[in-house]
Backbone as CSV, one residue per row, in Angstrom:
resi,resn,N_x,N_y,N_z,CA_x,CA_y,CA_z,C_x,C_y,C_z
1,MET,11.933,8.680,13.128,11.274,8.573,13.118,10.307,9.167,14.186
2,SER,10.725,8.742,15.142,9.183,9.621,16.919,9.666,11.370,16.789
3,GLU,10.706,11.875,15.732,10.292,13.250,15.763,9.419,14.336,15.013
4,ASN,9.219,14.472,16.201,7.933,15.476,15.508,6.441,14.368,15.213
5,ILE,6.080,13.799,15.806,4.864,12.786,14.740,3.801,12.907,15.678
6,GLN,2.711,13.033,15.361,1.487,13.292,15.647,0.418,12.086,15.802
7,ARG,-0.490,12.135,15.691,-1.444,10.208,16.246,-2.935,11.789,16.018
8,MET,-3.084,11.818,14.378,-4.797,11.523,14.457,-5.483,10.423,13.939
9,ARG,-6.713,11.468,14.213,-7.450,9.967,13.924,-7.828,9.879,12.762
10,PHE,-8.158,8.816,11.631,-9.316,8.521,10.169,-9.706,9.614,10.243
11,TYR,-10.468,9.539,10.684,-11.405,10.684,10.225,-11.485,11.907,10.513
12,ASP,-9.925,12.677,11.158,-10.037,14.067,10.993,-8.698,14.442,9.500
13,VAL,-8.949,13.252,9.139,-8.145,13.144,8.352,-8.569,13.228,7.637
14,PHE,-9.656,12.651,6.968,-10.410,11.793,5.339,-12.064,11.890,6.023
15,LEU,-12.598,12.294,5.006,-13.865,12.504,4.872,-14.735,11.235,3.985
16,ILE,-15.444,10.216,4.426,-16.698,9.621,3.996,-17.273,10.368,3.270
17,ASN,-17.886,10.269,1.437,-18.589,10.984,1.183,-19.958,10.276,0.605
18,PRO,-21.256,10.966,0.246,-22.131,10.184,0.268,-21.953,8.673,-0.337
19,ASP,-20.651,8.963,-1.105,-21.111,7.502,-2.468,-19.934,6.858,-1.671
20,GLY,-19.467,6.836,-0.692,-18.648,6.040,-0.656,-17.308,5.729,-0.521
21,SER,-16.983,6.380,-1.431,-15.081,7.186,-1.690,-14.968,8.313,-0.318
22,LEU,-13.401,8.370,-0.542,-12.831,9.230,0.771,-12.167,10.137,-0.294
23,THR,-12.594,11.304,0.451,-11.381,12.869,0.371,-10.514,13.050,1.598
24,PRO,-9.007,13.482,1.164,-8.250,14.416,2.341,-8.582,15.169,2.929
25,GLN,-9.091,15.649,4.160,-9.754,16.707,4.482,-7.689,17.867,4.284
26,ARG,-7.355,17.496,4.170,-6.492,19.089,3.880,-5.289,17.879,3.050
27,THR,-4.518,18.918,2.816,-2.957,17.938,1.508,-2.652,16.923,2.718
28,ILE,-2.327,15.927,1.915,-1.699,15.011,2.280,-0.431,14.336,1.133
29,ARG,0.863,14.133,1.780,1.717,13.056,1.420,2.027,11.760,2.020
30,ILE,1.609,11.233,1.036,2.528,9.675,1.397,3.085,8.646,-0.089
31,GLY,4.852,8.403,1.315,5.881,7.887,-0.212,5.833,8.884,-1.160
32,GLY,5.682,9.666,-0.768,6.632,11.012,-2.704,4.956,11.297,-2.828
33,VAL,3.989,10.761,-2.741,2.656,10.476,-3.355,1.639,11.789,-3.498
34,THR,1.487,13.009,-3.959,0.865,14.414,-2.476,-0.270,14.749,-3.279
35,PHE,-1.415,14.389,-2.730,-2.891,15.344,-2.679,-3.649,16.110,-1.720
36,GLY,-4.959,15.790,-2.094,-5.958,16.892,-1.571,-7.146,17.008,-1.220
37,PRO,-7.676,18.161,-0.912,-9.170,17.725,-0.871,-9.763,18.028,-2.303
38,GLY,-10.377,17.720,-2.887,-10.909,17.139,-3.541,-10.784,16.823,-4.015
39,VAL,-9.917,15.774,-4.253,-8.924,14.654,-4.600,-10.157,13.689,-3.777
40,ARG,-11.274,12.537,-4.486,-12.090,11.601,-4.347,-11.582,10.437,-5.213
41,PHE,-11.191,9.436,-4.182,-10.849,7.838,-4.614,-11.955,6.752,-3.936
42,GLY,-12.319,6.195,-4.060,-12.775,4.217,-3.983,-11.913,3.482,-3.084
43,ARG,-12.530,1.920,-3.398,-12.055,1.193,-2.406,-11.151,0.983,-3.565
44,GLY,-9.708,0.456,-3.390,-8.961,-0.698,-4.549,-8.439,0.748,-4.600
45,VAL,-7.986,1.850,-4.740,-7.065,2.397,-4.962,-5.794,2.676,-4.315
46,LYS,-4.934,2.772,-4.797,-4.027,2.138,-3.916,-2.960,3.824,-3.904
47,PHE,-1.753,4.415,-3.320,-1.532,5.507,-3.841,-0.283,4.858,-2.110
48,SER,0.889,5.194,-2.981,2.268,4.572,-2.922,2.153,2.803,-2.077
49,GLY,1.284,2.123,-2.957,0.980,0.466,-2.728,-0.267,0.992,-1.344
50,ILE,-0.944,2.313,-1.024,-1.762,1.409,0.455,-2.710,2.004,-0.037
51,ASP,-3.723,1.432,0.073,-5.432,1.212,0.394,-5.663,1.423,1.568
52,PHE,-6.229,3.226,1.463,-6.728,3.524,2.682,-7.887,3.289,3.224
53,PHE,-9.066,2.222,2.466,-9.832,1.746,3.411,-9.689,0.443,4.175
54,ASP,-8.543,-0.497,3.936,-8.122,-0.551,4.690,-7.400,-0.380,5.692
55,TYR,-7.755,0.678,6.217,-7.195,0.932,7.188,-8.616,2.166,8.021
56,LEU,-9.563,2.126,7.472,-10.416,2.713,8.102,-10.930,2.730,9.391
57,GLY,-10.963,4.678,10.155,-10.768,3.960,11.884,-10.187,4.411,12.116
58,GLN,-8.999,3.555,11.404,-7.795,3.162,12.487,-6.742,5.295,12.912
59,ASP,-5.801,5.404,14.307,-4.708,6.552,13.838,-3.787,6.738,12.815
60,ILE,-3.446,7.534,12.027,-2.731,7.387,11.775,-1.647,8.534,12.123
61,ALA,-0.352,7.877,11.688,1.234,8.812,12.315,1.266,9.635,11.384
62,VAL,1.424,10.827,12.115,1.706,12.001,10.080,2.714,12.579,11.254
63,ILE,3.235,13.214,10.293,4.596,14.710,10.571,4.152,16.095,10.033
64,ASP,3.677,16.775,10.745,2.818,18.195,9.593,3.881,18.540,8.719
65,ILE,4.072,19.250,8.079,5.000,19.744,6.656,4.362,20.878,6.342
66,ASN,5.396,21.715,6.380,4.567,23.017,6.547,3.003,23.048,5.247
67,GLY,2.645,22.472,6.362,0.906,22.182,6.371,0.851,20.954,5.511
68,ILE,1.308,20.599,5.053,1.269,19.171,4.595,0.853,18.314,5.564
69,LEU,1.096,17.414,5.641,0.422,16.187,6.833,0.893,15.000,5.597
70,GLU,2.236,14.435,6.219,3.102,13.365,5.984,2.276,11.491,6.326
71,ILE,2.032,11.149,5.535,2.051,9.937,5.982,2.800,8.807,6.380
72,LYS,3.387,9.290,7.548,4.459,7.753,7.823,3.531,6.020,8.202
73,GLY,2.413,6.286,8.831,1.741,4.451,9.000,0.574,4.968,9.904
74,PHE,0.320,3.586,10.750,-1.206,3.437,11.051,-0.575,2.164,12.355
75,TYR,-1.530,2.961,13.323,-1.514,2.533,14.422,-2.523,1.521,14.617
76,ASN,-2.373,0.052,14.883,-3.186,-1.224,15.273,-3.841,-0.541,16.092
77,PRO,-5.670,-0.770,15.834,-6.236,-0.655,16.149,-6.383,-1.812,17.901
């Protein structure tokens, strides 16, 4: 997993919208689910079992694969 892993800040990957929802700033993939800018989701919505609101502000381990950020995990605060 260490190969090509980058550490990114949460807020460099996601925007918090005025209504409190999140939107990815780039196309991301987690556990085989791919989605990108324009997708809005709120607390309690899970992608591959992950509620991103549980990780607000934490750094994210990603691999950039042809412009898609594949999320590999989250760093402890």
